[in-house]
C-alpha positions as CSV (number, residue, x, y, z in Angstrom):
1,M,13.9,18.5,31.5
2,S,10.8,19.3,30.4
3,A,7.8,17.4,31.3
4,Q,5.7,18.9,28.5
5,A,4.6,16.1,26.0
6,K,5.2,15.9,22.6
7,A,4.4,13.6,19.7
8,I,6.9,10.7,19.7
9,S,8.0,10.9,16.0
10,E,9.1,14.9,17.1
11,V,10.9,13.0,20.2
12,I,12.6,11.2,17.9
13,K,13.2,14.1,15.3
14,D,15.2,15.9,18.5
15,F,17.0,12.7,19.4
16,E,18.2,12.3,15.6
17,Q,19.6,16.3,15.7
18,S,21.4,15.5,19.0
19,I,23.4,13.2,17.1
20,R,23.9,14.9,13.9
21,S,27.6,15.4,14.6
22,L,27.8,11.3,14.0
23,K,28.6,10.1,10.9
24,P,25.5,8.6,8.8
25,S,25.7,4.9,8.9
26,T,26.0,5.8,13.0
27,R,23.1,7.9,13.2
28,R,20.9,5.5,11.2
29,V,21.8,2.4,13.9
30,Y,20.9,4.8,16.4
31,V,17.7,5.8,15.3
32,A,16.7,2.2,14.3
33,G,17.2,1.5,17.8
34,A,15.3,4.1,19.1
35,K,12.3,3.2,17.3
36,A,12.5,-0.5,17.9
37,A,12.1,0.7,21.6
38,I,9.3,2.4,20.8
39,R,7.8,-0.6,18.9
40,A,8.8,-3.0,21.7
41,A,6.8,-0.4,24.5
42,G,3.5,-0.7,22.3
43,L,3.4,2.6,21.7
44,E,3.0,4.6,18.1
45,L,5.0,7.6,16.6
46,S,1.6,9.6,16.8
47,Q,1.3,9.2,20.3
48,S,2.3,12.1,22.7
49,C,4.0,11.8,25.9
50,S,7.0,13.2,27.8
51,H,10.5,12.4,28.2
52,D,9.7,11.1,31.4
53,E,7.1,8.8,30.5
54,L,8.5,7.6,27.6
55,L,11.3,6.7,29.5
56,A,9.5,4.4,31.9
57,F,7.8,2.9,29.0
58,I,11.0,1.9,27.5
59,R,12.4,1.0,30.4
60,T,9.1,-1.3,31.6
61,S,9.0,-2.9,28.0
62,P,13.0,-2.8,26.6
63,P,13.5,-3.6,23.3
64,E,15.2,-7.2,21.9
65,D,19.1,-8.0,22.9
66,G,20.6,-6.1,19.6
67,A,18.9,-2.7,19.5
68,R,21.3,0.1,20.3
69,V,19.0,1.6,22.6
70,T,21.4,3.6,25.3
71,P,22.0,6.6,23.5
72,L,17.9,7.3,23.2
73,L,17.8,6.6,27.1
74,A,20.6,9.2,27.9
75,F,19.0,11.6,25.9
76,L,15.6,11.2,27.7
77,G,17.2,11.0,30.7
78,G,19.0,14.6,29.8
79,R,22.5,13.1,30.0
80,G,23.3,13.8,26.5
81,A,23.4,11.2,23.7
82,N,26.6,12.2,22.0
83,R,28.1,11.5,25.4
84,S,26.6,8.2,26.0
85,V,27.3,7.3,22.3
86,L,31.0,7.9,22.7
87,K,31.1,5.9,25.8
88,E,29.0,2.9,23.9
89,D,31.0,3.3,20.5
90,F,34.2,3.0,22.8
91,T,34.0,-0.1,24.7
92,G,32.5,-1.4,21.3
93,L,35.6,-0.9,19.7
94,Q,38.2,-2.0,22.5
95,N,36.2,-5.2,22.7
96,W,36.9,-5.3,18.9
97,V,40.8,-4.5,18.9
98,I,40.8,-7.0,21.9
99,Q,39.1,-9.6,19.9
100,T,40.7,-9.5,16.6
101,L,44.4,-9.2,18.2
102,G,44.0,-12.3,19.8
103,K,42.6,-13.6,16.6
104,Q,45.1,-12.9,14.6
105,M,47.9,-14.1,16.8
106,R,45.7,-17.1,17.2
107,L,45.6,-17.5,13.3
108,L,48.8,-17.0,12.3
109,K,51.2,-19.7,12.3
110,N,54.3,-17.7,10.8
111,P,53.5,-14.0,10.8
112,S,56.0,-11.9,8.9
113,I,57.6,-9.2,10.8
114,T,55.4,-6.2,9.2
115,T,52.4,-8.3,11.0
116,R,54.5,-8.8,14.1
117,R,55.0,-5.2,13.9
118,D,51.6,-4.2,13.2
119,L,50.4,-6.5,15.9
120,A,52.9,-4.9,18.3
121,L,52.1,-1.2,17.0
122,I,48.3,-1.6,17.7
123,A,49.1,-3.4,21.0
124,S,51.2,-0.1,22.4
125,V,48.6,2.6,21.6
126,C,45.8,0.9,23.3
127,A,48.0,-0.2,26.3
128,A,50.1,3.2,26.8
129,P,47.6,5.5,24.4
130,A,48.7,8.8,26.7
131,K,52.5,8.2,25.7
132,G,52.0,9.8,22.1
133,P,52.7,7.7,18.8
134,P,54.7,4.5,19.0
135,R,56.3,5.4,16.1
136,K,58.9,7.8,18.4
137,W,59.3,5.0,20.9
138,P,62.9,4.5,22.3
139,V,63.4,0.8,22.3
140,S,64.1,1.2,26.0
141,C,60.6,1.7,27.0
142,L,59.7,-1.9,26.7
143,K,61.0,-4.6,29.1
144,I,60.5,-8.1,29.9
145,R,60.7,-9.2,33.2
146,G,59.9,-12.9,33.6
147,Q,55.9,-13.1,32.8
148,E,55.9,-9.5,33.1
149,V,55.5,-7.3,30.2
150,M,56.2,-3.8,30.9
151,L,55.5,-0.7,28.8
152,W,56.8,2.4,30.3
153,D,57.4,0.7,33.6
154,A,53.6,-0.5,33.7
155,R,52.7,-3.9,33.7
156,I,50.5,-4.5,30.7
157,E,47.1,-6.5,32.2
158,E,45.3,-7.5,29.0
159,P,47.2,-10.9,27.9
160,C,46.5,-9.9,23.9
161,F,48.5,-6.5,24.1
162,A,51.4,-8.6,26.2
163,L,51.7,-11.0,23.7
164,A,52.0,-9.0,20.8
165,L,54.4,-6.7,22.4
166,R,56.7,-10.1,24.1
167,L,56.6,-11.6,20.5
168,W,58.0,-8.1,18.7
169,H,60.5,-7.5,21.6
170,A,61.7,-10.9,21.1
171,W,62.0,-10.2,17.4
172,R,63.4,-6.8,18.3
173,E,66.4,-8.6,20.0
174,R,66.6,-11.5,17.0
175,L,67.1,-9.0,14.5
176,A,69.7,-7.2,16.5
177,R,72.4,-10.2,15.8
178,P,74.5,-10.1,13.1
179,D,73.6,-13.4,11.5
180,Q,69.8,-12.9,11.8
181,R,69.8,-9.3,10.5
182,R,71.7,-10.2,7.5
183,L,69.0,-13.2,7.2
184,Y,66.5,-10.9,7.2
185,R,67.9,-8.0,5.4
186,K,67.9,-5.5,7.9
187,S,70.3,-3.0,7.9
188,L,72.8,-2.2,10.6
189,S,71.2,1.2,11.2
190,W,67.8,-0.7,11.8
191,S,69.2,-3.2,13.7
192,Q,71.1,-0.5,16.1
193,S,68.4,1.7,16.2
194,K,67.3,3.5,19.8
195,L,63.4,3.3,18.4
196,L,61.1,0.5,19.5
197,F,59.6,0.8,15.7
198,P,62.5,2.0,13.4
199,G,62.1,2.5,10.1
200,P,63.8,0.7,7.1
201,N,67.0,3.1,7.8
202,G,66.6,3.0,11.7
203,E,64.4,6.6,11.8
204,S,60.9,6.7,13.2
205,L,58.3,5.5,11.1
206,A,56.1,7.0,8.4
207,R,52.9,8.9,9.9
208,T,50.9,6.4,7.8
209,A,52.4,3.4,9.4
210,L,50.2,3.3,12.6
211,H,46.9,3.9,9.9
212,N,48.1,1.3,8.0
213,A,48.4,-1.4,10.4
214,L,45.0,-0.7,11.2
215,R,43.6,-0.7,7.6
216,R,45.3,-4.3,7.3
217,L,44.1,-5.5,10.8
218,S,40.3,-4.0,9.8
219,A,40.3,-6.0,6.5
220,G,37.0,-7.6,5.7
221,R,35.2,-4.9,8.4
222,D,32.2,-3.0,7.2
223,R,34.1,0.0,4.7
224,S,31.8,2.6,6.3
225,Y,33.5,2.1,9.5
226,C,36.9,3.6,9.8
227,V,39.4,2.9,12.6
228,T,41.3,5.6,12.9
229,P,44.6,5.6,15.3
230,E,43.1,8.6,17.4
231,Q,40.0,6.6,18.2
232,I,41.9,3.9,19.1
233,R,43.8,6.4,21.5
234,V,40.7,8.2,22.6
235,A,39.0,4.7,23.3
236,F,41.9,3.5,25.5
237,L,42.4,6.2,27.6
238,D,41.6,6.1,31.6
239,E,39.9,9.1,31.6
240,E,36.7,10.4,31.2
241,I,35.4,10.7,27.6
242,P,35.1,14.5,26.9
243,P,31.7,15.7,25.4
244,L,31.5,16.8,22.1
């Protein structure tokens, strides 16, 4: 990191350039956070200082809670803003999914089969992101052992994921019974399918199934932020986030 001093306004421009690959709405949030940090430190954009000096000023007088300043701190510290933004955004995405799934299951008194499947699909990709698309998973990958919910022989620790999968497992077994299959108008090919999430004729669901499930879960959320299966998968992977 160069110790050469430069106008803070130029530093902000360099920072914004470093996150140019992000969508405009995200860039605006992080640039606003950077400017809030500058103001909180009692600095003017016209002033000049080095990255190290600016970093020290901000750490001494941090902005109010809510300002998204972590990416700027990473940029000033030479760690790369994009990498920090990814980690911060993925943590926020994880929290949002967990909280929203939990809220859905608390509020829905008599959810439809589609809603139950939606919640279980999303819980599946979060709980086992390295296993590929849940729409192709065999029914045998999900097992209930007393109070434990096992997915691909691994215990599900997150309660809302475990509950969503437990409820779907119960319905999957219930709808395999002839009387319940007829009651809910499920075909024999569906009830006897070897897939955990069978389509109408027992075949794998369409590629759009998980996208649609996330779209329904995101209803009412800021439309400028579109949650995709790939974002969910990467956010929950237990490996270091790769650089852009």
